[in-house]
N, C-alpha and C positions, 0 to 999 in steps of 0.2 A: 445092277444099274449103282455106281458111286453115286449118294444124297447129302446134299450138305441140308443140316436141316435148321430152319429158322424160326423164331415168333416175333409174331409187327403186332403193330396196333390195328383198330380197325381201321383208320382212311387208310395209312397205306398197303394194309392184307388189301381191299375192295378195289385200290388201282391196279394193283397186279392182278390179280384173278380178271379183274374187266381186262389186261393187255396194255394197258394203258401208260401206267409204271416200268420201263425198261431198264431199269435201273435200283438197286438195293444200297443203302449208305451204313457204313458202320463203323464206327470211330474205332483207333488205334487201340485195342487192349491185346494182353495176353489169350485171353479167352480167344477171340477173332481169329489173330496170330497163329493159334495152333490150330484152328479151324481151316486157314490153309494153306498153309503151308509143313509138309514136313518136316521131319525132328532133322533128320539128317540132312547135309547139304543144304539149308533153307528152298527147296524145290520146292511146287506150287505142288497143289492137291493135283489130281484128274478127277473133279465130280463129270456127271452127266447131267446131273439133273440140281435142282433149290427147291426141296419141300418147305412152305412157308403153314404156319397155324398163327388162328386167330383165337388167341385164351387157351381153353384148358378143357378137360373132360375127352369123351368118348366119340361125342355129336359136335365137338370144334369144326371149325371149319377148315377148312386144308386145300390149296393148290400145289401143285407139281410143277416146276418152269425146268425149262431148258437153260442148261449155265453153260453162257461166251465164255468164261474165265473174269476177270476181275484182273481192276490196274490201282496205284493208291495215287489221290487227289485229290480236286476239288469235285464238289457236285452238287448237281442243280436244286438252287433253294426252291423251287417251284414244288420239287418231290422228297425236301427234308434233308437235303443235302447241305454240307458245311465244307468249308474248307476242313482236308491234308484227314480225307476219309479213305476208307477201302472201297472201293464200287466196286458191286457184282453187277455183269453185265448178265443182263436176261433175256430170251430169245420168246419160243413161242410157248402158250398156256399147255401143258400135256394133258394134264388132269385135272378135277374142281369135283369137291364132296360138299354141300353142309355151306354151298354160298348163296345167298338172297338172290 
């Protein structure tokens, strides 16, 4: 399974882990572009899932969510979105560990 790995603040992590938040937003930058696109031909990477963690350490909260693709545009303000961000589309929660 090809997986995109991201770290989140607790508020956004909890919303995704509960299935409420269905999009994650990332400002345009070299790091996220390198994760979303292949170097050759600037093609989109074929991910199956997104793994989110909150914090660091072996027992940190973890959730794996179905990856439904991404686009560039404006995110929902109530979910932390802003204009001109990468919008990572999320599906069903596949796995949770160490969540409240």
